[in-house]
C-alpha positions as CSV (number, residue, x, y, z in Angstrom):
1,M,0.7,-26.4,-21.0
2,I,3.2,-24.2,-19.2
3,R,6.2,-23.0,-21.3
4,F,8.3,-21.6,-18.4
5,K,8.0,-24.0,-15.5
6,S,10.3,-22.2,-13.1
7,P,8.4,-19.7,-10.9
8,W,11.7,-17.8,-10.6
9,A,11.2,-16.6,-14.1
10,W,8.1,-14.6,-13.3
11,V,7.0,-14.4,-9.6
12,P,9.7,-11.9,-8.5
13,S,9.2,-9.6,-11.5
14,L,5.4,-9.8,-11.3
15,Y,5.2,-8.7,-7.6
16,F,7.9,-6.0,-8.1
17,A,5.6,-4.7,-10.9
18,E,2.6,-4.9,-8.6
19,G,4.2,-2.8,-5.8
20,L,5.8,0.1,-7.8
21,P,2.5,1.7,-9.1
22,Y,1.0,1.5,-5.6
23,V,4.0,3.4,-4.2
24,A,3.8,5.9,-7.0
25,V,0.1,6.6,-6.4
26,T,0.2,6.7,-2.6
27,L,3.6,8.2,-1.9
28,L,5.2,9.8,-5.0
29,S,2.1,11.8,-5.6
30,I,2.4,13.4,-2.2
31,E,6.1,14.1,-2.8
32,I,5.4,15.8,-6.2
33,Y,2.5,18.0,-4.9
34,M,4.5,19.0,-1.8
35,Q,7.5,20.1,-4.0
36,M,5.1,21.9,-6.3
37,G,3.8,24.0,-3.4
38,L,0.4,22.7,-2.5
39,S,-0.7,23.0,1.1
40,D,-0.8,20.0,3.5
41,A,-4.7,20.1,3.4
42,Q,-4.8,20.1,-0.4
43,I,-2.2,17.3,-0.7
44,T,-3.8,14.9,1.7
45,F,-7.3,15.5,0.4
46,Y,-6.4,15.0,-3.3
47,T,-4.1,12.0,-2.7
48,A,-6.5,10.2,-0.2
49,W,-9.1,9.9,-2.9
50,L,-6.5,7.9,-4.9
51,Y,-7.1,5.0,-2.4
52,L,-10.6,4.6,-3.8
53,P,-9.8,2.0,-6.5
54,W,-8.4,-0.3,-3.9
55,V,-11.5,0.3,-1.8
56,I,-13.9,-0.7,-4.5
57,K,-11.9,-3.4,-6.4
58,P,-13.9,-6.2,-4.8
59,F,-16.9,-5.0,-6.6
60,W,-15.5,-5.2,-10.1
61,S,-12.9,-8.1,-9.6
62,P,-15.5,-10.9,-10.2
63,F,-16.3,-9.5,-13.6
64,L,-12.6,-9.8,-14.8
65,D,-13.3,-13.6,-15.3
66,L,-15.9,-12.8,-18.0
67,F,-13.5,-11.3,-20.4
68,K,-10.1,-12.7,-21.4
69,T,-7.8,-14.4,-18.9
70,K,-5.8,-13.4,-15.8
71,R,-2.7,-13.5,-17.9
72,W,-4.2,-11.1,-20.4
73,W,-5.3,-8.7,-17.7
74,I,-1.8,-8.7,-16.2
75,V,0.0,-7.7,-19.4
76,A,-2.7,-5.3,-20.5
77,M,-2.6,-3.5,-17.2
78,E,1.2,-3.2,-17.4
79,L,0.9,-1.6,-20.8
80,L,-1.8,0.7,-19.4
81,L,0.4,1.5,-16.4
82,G,3.2,2.5,-18.7
83,A,0.8,4.9,-20.5
84,A,-0.3,6.3,-17.1
85,F,3.3,6.9,-16.0
86,A,3.9,8.7,-19.4
87,G,0.8,10.8,-18.8
88,V,2.1,12.0,-15.4
89,A,5.6,12.6,-16.9
90,F,4.1,14.8,-19.6
91,T,1.3,16.7,-17.8
92,V,3.4,17.5,-14.7
93,Q,5.5,19.8,-17.0
94,T,2.4,21.7,-18.4
95,D,0.3,24.6,-17.0
96,L,-2.4,22.1,-16.1
97,W,0.0,20.0,-14.0
98,L,-2.4,19.4,-11.1
99,Q,-5.5,18.4,-13.1
100,G,-3.5,16.4,-15.7
101,S,-1.3,14.5,-13.2
102,L,-4.3,13.7,-11.0
103,C,-6.2,12.3,-14.0
104,F,-3.3,10.0,-14.8
105,F,-2.7,9.0,-11.2
106,W,-6.4,8.0,-11.2
107,L,-5.8,5.9,-14.3
108,M,-2.7,4.4,-12.6
109,A,-4.6,3.6,-9.4
110,F,-7.4,1.7,-11.3
111,S,-4.9,-0.1,-13.5
112,S,-2.8,-1.0,-10.5
113,A,-5.8,-2.3,-8.5
114,T,-6.9,-4.4,-11.5
115,H,-3.3,-5.7,-11.9
116,D,-3.4,-6.7,-8.2
117,V,-6.5,-8.8,-8.7
118,A,-5.2,-10.5,-11.8
119,A,-1.7,-11.1,-10.4
120,D,-3.0,-12.7,-7.1
121,G,-5.4,-14.9,-9.1
122,F,-2.8,-15.9,-11.6
123,Y,-0.4,-16.8,-8.7
124,M,-2.8,-19.4,-7.5
125,M,-3.4,-20.8,-11.0
126,G,0.2,-20.8,-12.2
127,L,1.7,-22.6,-9.2
128,N,0.8,-25.8,-7.4
129,Q,0.1,-25.7,-3.7
130,H,3.7,-26.6,-2.8
131,N,5.1,-23.8,-4.9
132,Q,2.4,-21.3,-3.7
133,A,3.7,-21.9,-0.1
134,L,7.3,-21.9,-1.2
135,F,7.1,-18.6,-3.1
136,V,4.9,-16.6,-0.7
137,G,8.0,-15.2,1.0
138,I,9.6,-14.4,-2.4
139,R,6.6,-12.5,-3.7
140,S,6.4,-10.5,-0.4
141,T,10.1,-9.8,-0.6
142,F,10.0,-8.4,-4.1
143,Y,6.9,-6.4,-3.3
144,R,8.7,-4.8,-0.4
145,L,11.8,-4.3,-2.6
146,S,9.6,-2.2,-4.9
147,M,8.7,-0.1,-1.8
148,I,12.4,0.6,-1.1
149,I,12.9,1.6,-4.7
150,G,9.8,3.8,-4.8
151,K,10.0,5.4,-1.4
152,G,13.8,5.5,-1.3
153,V,15.8,5.4,-4.5
154,L,13.3,7.3,-6.7
155,I,12.9,10.1,-4.3
156,M,16.7,10.4,-3.8
157,L,17.2,10.2,-7.5
158,A,14.7,13.0,-8.0
159,G,16.6,15.1,-5.5
160,V,19.9,14.5,-7.3
161,L,18.3,15.5,-10.7
162,Q,16.9,18.7,-9.1
163,V,20.5,19.6,-8.1
164,L,21.9,18.7,-11.5
165,F,19.2,20.7,-13.3
166,R,19.2,23.6,-10.9
167,N,16.0,22.9,-9.1
168,Q,13.8,22.2,-12.1
169,I,11.2,20.1,-10.1
170,R,8.8,19.4,-12.9
171,F,11.5,18.4,-15.4
172,S,13.2,16.1,-12.8
173,W,10.0,14.3,-12.0
174,G,9.2,14.1,-15.7
175,L,12.4,12.2,-16.2
176,I,11.6,9.9,-13.3
177,F,8.2,9.0,-14.6
178,Y,9.4,8.6,-18.2
179,G,11.9,6.1,-16.8
180,L,9.0,4.2,-15.1
181,T,7.2,4.3,-18.4
182,G,10.1,2.5,-20.0
183,L,10.3,0.0,-17.2
184,F,6.6,-1.0,-17.5
185,I,6.9,-1.3,-21.2
186,A,9.7,-3.8,-20.5
187,F,7.5,-5.6,-17.9
188,Y,4.8,-5.8,-20.6
189,L,7.2,-7.3,-23.1
190,Y,8.8,-9.6,-20.6
191,H,5.6,-11.0,-19.0
192,S,4.0,-11.4,-22.5
193,S,6.8,-13.9,-23.2
194,V,7.5,-15.6,-19.9
195,L,4.2,-15.9,-18.0
196,P,3.0,-19.5,-18.1
197,R,-0.3,-20.4,-19.6
198,P,-2.1,-22.6,-17.0
199,D,-5.0,-24.7,-18.3
200,E,-7.2,-23.3,-15.5
201,D,-6.7,-19.7,-16.8
202,V,-9.4,-19.5,-19.4
203,N,-12.5,-17.5,-20.2
204,R,-15.6,-18.6,-18.3
205,K,-17.7,-18.8,-21.4
206,T,-20.5,-20.7,-19.5
207,E,-21.1,-17.7,-17.1
208,T,-22.9,-14.5,-17.9
209,A,-22.7,-11.1,-16.2
210,K,-26.0,-11.9,-14.4
211,D,-24.5,-15.1,-13.0
212,V,-21.5,-13.3,-11.7
213,L,-23.6,-10.5,-10.2
214,N,-25.9,-13.0,-8.5
215,G,-22.9,-14.9,-7.1
216,F,-21.3,-11.7,-5.9
217,L,-24.5,-10.6,-4.2
218,E,-24.7,-13.9,-2.5
219,T,-21.1,-13.7,-1.1
220,F,-21.7,-10.0,-0.3
221,V,-24.8,-10.8,1.8
222,S,-23.1,-13.8,3.5
223,F,-20.2,-11.5,4.5
224,F,-22.5,-9.2,6.5
225,K,-24.1,-12.2,8.1
226,K,-20.9,-13.5,9.6
227,P,-20.5,-13.7,13.4
228,Q,-19.2,-10.5,15.1
229,I,-19.5,-8.6,11.8
230,I,-20.0,-5.2,13.6
231,V,-17.0,-5.7,15.8
232,A,-14.9,-6.8,12.8
233,I,-15.8,-3.7,10.8
234,F,-15.0,-1.4,13.6
235,F,-11.7,-3.3,14.0
236,M,-10.9,-3.1,10.3
237,M,-11.7,0.7,10.2
238,L,-10.1,1.8,13.5
239,F,-7.2,-0.5,14.4
240,R,-4.9,1.5,12.0
241,L,-6.4,4.9,12.6
242,P,-3.3,6.4,14.2
243,E,-1.2,5.2,11.3
244,A,-3.7,6.4,8.8
245,L,-3.5,9.9,10.2
246,L,0.3,9.7,10.6
247,T,1.3,8.3,7.2
248,P,0.6,11.2,4.9
249,V,1.4,13.9,7.4
250,S,4.7,12.4,8.5
251,Q,6.1,12.6,5.0
252,L,5.2,16.3,4.9
253,F,6.5,17.0,8.4
254,L,9.9,15.4,7.7
255,Q,10.5,17.7,4.7
256,A,8.7,20.9,5.7
257,K,10.9,23.9,6.5
258,P,11.8,24.4,10.1
259,S,9.9,27.7,10.0
260,R,6.8,25.7,9.5
261,G,7.6,23.2,12.3
262,G,9.1,20.6,10.0
263,L,12.6,18.9,10.0
264,G,13.6,20.3,6.6
265,L,15.0,17.0,5.2
266,S,16.2,17.2,1.6
267,P,14.7,14.6,-0.9
268,Q,17.9,12.6,-0.7
269,E,17.8,12.6,3.1
270,F,14.0,11.8,3.1
271,G,14.6,8.9,0.7
272,L,17.2,7.5,3.0
273,V,15.2,8.0,6.2
274,N,11.7,6.9,5.1
275,G,12.3,4.9,2.0
276,T,15.3,2.8,3.2
277,V,15.7,2.8,7.0
278,G,11.9,3.0,7.6
279,V,11.2,0.2,5.2
280,I,13.9,-2.0,6.8
281,G,12.2,-1.4,10.1
282,L,8.8,-2.3,8.6
283,L,10.1,-5.5,7.1
284,A,11.9,-6.5,10.3
285,G,8.7,-5.9,12.4
286,G,6.6,-7.9,10.0
287,I,9.0,-10.9,9.9
288,V,9.3,-11.0,13.7
289,G,5.5,-10.6,14.1
290,G,4.8,-13.4,11.6
291,L,7.2,-15.8,13.3
292,L,5.8,-15.2,16.8
293,A,2.2,-15.4,15.6
294,S,2.9,-18.7,13.8
295,R,4.4,-20.1,17.0
296,D,1.9,-19.0,19.6
297,G,-1.2,-17.9,17.6
298,L,-2.8,-14.6,17.0
299,K,-4.8,-14.4,20.2
300,K,-1.7,-14.5,22.4
301,W,0.1,-11.7,20.5
302,L,-3.0,-9.5,19.8
303,W,-2.3,-7.1,22.8
304,P,1.5,-6.8,22.3
305,M,0.8,-6.1,18.6
306,T,-1.8,-3.5,19.5
307,F,0.8,-1.8,21.8
308,A,3.4,-2.0,18.9
309,I,1.2,-0.4,16.3
310,T,0.3,2.6,18.6
311,I,2.8,3.5,21.3
312,P,5.9,3.9,19.0
313,N,4.0,6.8,17.2
314,I,5.4,8.8,20.1
315,A,8.6,9.0,18.1
316,Y,7.0,11.8,16.0
317,V,6.0,13.7,19.2
318,Y,9.7,13.6,20.1
319,L,10.8,14.7,16.6
320,A,8.2,17.6,16.5
321,Y,9.1,18.9,20.0
322,F,12.9,18.4,20.1
323,M,13.6,19.0,16.4
324,P,16.8,17.0,16.3
325,Q,19.4,18.1,13.8
326,S,21.2,14.7,13.8
327,L,20.2,12.5,10.9
328,M,21.0,9.5,13.1
329,A,18.5,10.5,15.7
330,I,15.8,11.0,13.0
331,N,16.6,7.6,11.5
332,I,16.3,5.9,14.8
333,A,13.0,7.5,15.5
334,V,11.6,6.6,12.1
335,F,13.0,3.1,12.4
336,V,11.4,2.5,15.8
337,E,8.0,3.7,14.6
338,N,8.1,1.5,11.4
339,L,9.4,-1.5,13.4
340,G,6.4,-1.2,15.7
341,Y,4.0,-0.7,12.8
342,G,5.3,-3.7,11.0
343,F,5.0,-5.9,14.1
344,G,1.5,-4.6,14.9
345,F,0.2,-4.8,11.4
346,T,0.7,-8.6,11.5
347,A,-2.3,-8.8,13.9
348,Y,-4.4,-6.8,11.4
349,M,-3.6,-9.0,8.4
350,L,-4.0,-12.2,10.4
351,F,-7.4,-11.1,11.6
352,L,-8.5,-10.4,8.0
353,I,-7.5,-14.0,7.2
354,Y,-9.3,-15.3,10.3
355,F,-12.5,-13.4,9.6
356,S,-12.5,-14.6,6.0
357,Q,-12.5,-18.3,6.9
358,G,-15.3,-20.5,5.6
359,E,-17.3,-20.5,2.4
360,H,-16.4,-17.7,-0.1
361,K,-13.2,-17.1,1.8
362,T,-11.5,-15.5,-1.3
363,S,-14.3,-13.1,-1.9
364,H,-14.7,-12.3,1.8
365,Y,-11.0,-11.6,2.0
366,A,-11.3,-9.2,-0.9
367,L,-14.1,-7.3,0.9
368,C,-11.8,-7.1,4.0
369,T,-9.1,-5.6,2.0
370,G,-11.6,-3.0,0.7
371,F,-12.3,-2.0,4.3
372,M,-8.5,-1.9,4.8
373,A,-8.1,0.6,2.0
374,L,-11.1,2.6,3.2
375,S,-9.5,2.8,6.7
376,M,-6.6,4.6,5.1
377,M,-8.6,6.8,2.8
378,I,-11.1,8.4,5.1
379,P,-8.6,9.7,7.7
380,G,-6.3,10.9,4.9
381,L,-9.0,13.2,3.6
382,F,-8.7,15.5,6.6
383,A,-5.3,14.6,8.1
384,G,-3.5,17.4,6.3
385,A,-6.1,20.0,7.1
386,L,-6.0,19.1,10.7
387,A,-2.2,19.3,10.8
388,Q,-2.3,22.6,9.0
389,T,-4.8,24.0,11.5
390,V,-3.2,22.9,14.7
391,G,0.4,22.5,13.7
392,Y,2.6,19.4,13.6
393,R,3.2,19.3,17.4
394,V,-0.4,19.3,18.4
395,F,-1.3,17.0,15.5
396,F,1.0,14.3,16.7
397,I,-0.5,14.6,20.2
398,I,-3.9,14.0,18.6
399,V,-2.5,11.0,16.8
400,M,-1.4,9.6,20.2
401,A,-4.8,10.3,21.7
402,S,-6.4,8.3,18.8
403,C,-4.3,5.3,19.9
404,V,-7.0,4.6,22.5
405,L,-9.3,3.3,19.7
406,P,-7.2,0.3,18.6
407,F,-7.2,-0.9,22.2
408,V,-11.0,-0.5,22.4
409,V,-11.8,-2.4,19.2
410,S,-9.3,-5.2,20.1
411,R,-10.9,-5.6,23.4
412,F,-14.2,-6.9,21.8
413,L,-12.6,-9.4,19.3
414,K,-13.3,-13.1,19.8
415,I,-10.4,-15.2,18.3
416,D,-9.8,-18.9,18.4
417,E,-6.7,-19.4,20.6
418,H,-5.4,-22.0,18.1
419,F,-5.7,-19.8,15.1
420,G,-2.3,-19.0,13.5
421,K,-0.4,-21.8,15.4
422,E,1.7,-24.3,13.4
């Protein structure tokens, strides 16, 4: 029996709650450590490891079905995320701010990855096929909205608080994270009340941990027996390499002092440029990419999308060498790069769906998303150290040189020409 039948009561809030912790872990952590004075090498090394829960979540996700329900996991993780936000808010103001905040960012990352698994599973249980298709755009929109709030509004708000409290960085970020604590306690209370109770969402009492493990091993082995598995893994790991190098360093570059080769944007300016204008470009590119791929198929648009995800990175070469003072020029450059990334990323996501087809498609897709997270984690471990060693200008040239690899791996893909068409 479902008490609240309208998906509008819970789908938007559920996916907004799914996106915010991810942004906090992968982006706000970089912002905090940059403002606290860590080097580029330290920042990217520490924060890249925070991708690990999303890399390995396919390995523990099958076991969530052995204990409680998807609904229970959602509300439990939201309460735990509230505790993790509070932990960051408290520890960032202590002498052990680095060790303490990293500990709670790790808790946040594991809780967020678990919440992702439970929310995606619950979405399929709580909606019929018609509503699943109808609300897929809604869930994506509210997930992206959380990115605008996290990457834009929260960073701008932190900048305003630092002005009001005379540059008290720790105190300002503490207030931000205490606010997020309250928000996730509200999510916990709200979703505890409004989430439906689908008949399908029950404990699998007939299954044991051994049964689940054997089933996982079967799907794991079958994944690595799929046709063109080697090419697929290289594609999943290298297609986004330029962006994986660029993403953490671009945030540091845009805000680094001009004496260090950066553009010196304030938190308010960075929140506008990267968190608002950039996200709008990302959304626009993704929408256009989805429309064109659904009309003509992935195979036809693979090469244009490969160009789109690589060549616009030259915007950062322009910014590093010409150092424009105009905020409009910076906004345009960041918008163009994000527009290209959003358009090109469509090919990546569609290939994951294409490669996951067949038996065990849900589990195989989860493994693909693990490789997707790994493709961001590994380059991030050394991106900051590389930028710190060679300087931002040379680093962005290296990023452009790495753009050769997405073309190489795309060259060897074999894709059904009808895949993706209406």
